[in-house]
Structures are given as structure tokens and as C-alpha cells.
C-alpha positions in Angstrom: -16.9 -7.8 0.6 -13.3 -7.9 1.7 -12.8 -4.3 1.7 -15.6 -2.2 3.4 -13.3 0.6 4.4 -14.3 4.2 3.8 -11.8 6.2 1.6 -10.6 9.1 3.7 -9.4 12.1 1.8 -7.5 14.0 4.7 -4.1 14.9 5.3 -1.8 12.0 5.9 -1.1 11.5 9.7 2.6 11.4 9.3 5.4 13.5 10.7 8.7 13.1 9.0 10.6 13.3 12.3 9.0 10.0 13.7 11.6 7.5 13.8 11.4 4.8 11.2 10.0 1.5 12.1 12.6 -0.8 13.5 15.2 1.8 14.0 16.4 1.5 17.7 19.1 4.0 17.6 17.7 6.9 15.5 20.1 9.9 15.8 18.6 13.2 14.8 21.9 15.1 15.1 23.6 13.4 12.2 22.1 15.7 9.6 22.3 19.5 9.7 19.0 21.4 10.2 19.0 22.3 6.5 19.6 18.7 5.5 16.8 17.6 7.9 14.4 20.2 6.6 15.0 19.1 3.1 14.7 15.4 3.9 11.5 16.0 5.8 10.1 18.0 2.7 11.1 15.1 0.4 9.4 12.5 2.7 6.3 14.6 2.8 6.3 15.0 -0.9 7.0 11.3 -1.6 4.0 10.3 0.7 1.7 12.8 -1.0 2.8 11.5 -4.5 2.0 7.9 -3.5 -1.4 8.9 -2.2 -2.2 10.7 -5.4 -1.1 7.7 -7.5 -3.2 5.3 -5.5 -6.2 7.7 -5.6 -5.9 7.6 -9.6 -5.4 3.9 -9.9 -8.3 2.0 -8.2 -7.1 -1.2 -9.8 -4.1 -1.3 -7.2 -6.5 -1.1 -4.2 -8.7 -3.8 -5.9 -5.8 -6.0 -6.6 -4.7 -5.8 -2.9 -8.2 -6.5 -1.8 -8.6 -9.5 -4.0 -5.4 -11.1 -2.9 -6.3 -10.6 0.7 -9.7 -12.0 0.1 -8.1 -15.1 -1.4 -5.7 -15.5 1.5 -8.4 -15.1 4.1 -10.7 -17.5 2.3 -8.3 -20.4 1.7 -5.8 -19.7 4.6 -2.9 -21.3 2.9 -0.7 -23.4 5.2 2.1 -23.5 2.8 4.4 -20.8 1.4 2.4 -17.5 1.2 4.5 -16.1 -1.6 3.9 -19.2 -3.5 0.1 -19.0 -2.9 0.1 -15.4 -4.1 2.2 -16.3 -7.1 -0.5 -18.8 -8.0 -3.1 -16.0 -8.0 -0.9 -14.2 -10.8 -0.3 -17.3 -12.7 -3.9 -17.4 -14.0 -4.7 -15.9 -17.3 -4.4 -12.2 -17.5 -7.9 -11.6 -18.8 -9.4 -13.6 -15.8 -7.4 -11.2 -13.3 -8.5 -8.2 -15.2 -12.2 -9.2 -15.1 -12.0 -9.9 -11.6 -10.5 -6.5 -10.8 -13.1 -4.8 -12.9 -16.0 -6.6 -11.1 -14.4 -5.6 -7.9 -14.2 -1.9 -9.0 -17.8 -1.9 -10.3 -19.1 -3.4 -7.0 -17.5 -0.5 -5.0 
């Protein structure tokens, strides 16, 4: 199975003041303390909302696992977006059946 990870339901290890990935010059003094507090709260709420959505929709996790499985199995030497596009160009019922089988296996 491509995804043997254990689902962990714990607080997300994220601090809103961590500098964003790829941001070399991250200036914390641009916002007022009230603005920074609101931004931090907004970031935390968005992350929690995303986690709740993904927990309620196992088909998203299944879809990601199935695509990853295909990429690792065939190791495409061509354009990766094109390879993933071919995954979605199959009939919708085939994809839905594969997702359902994956969910039932878990």
C-alpha cells in the first residue's frame, strides 16, 4: 500500500510567526501588533478549517495516495503534469471505483 501513515489527530505543529517558506527578508515590524494578532488568528483558523475539511473527505487523501502510487510505480521520465493529467483523463467511473477500493482497504 502506498500510504501506510497513521492518522494523527493532534494540534497542528504550526506557529503563525514562523517565516513563510522562501521568504528571505521577513519583516515582523511591518504590521502593528493588533494586525499581527489578527493575521495569526486568521492563519490558525484557516489551517484548522483545512484539517477539518480533509478529515471529512477521505477521498481527497485517497486521490493523492493513488496519484503518488502511480508516479512511484511508473516513474515517468516525461512531463509530470502530463502524466498526472493522463490519470484524470480516464473515465470518471474508473477513478471513482479506484478511490472507493482504496478507502475500503484502509
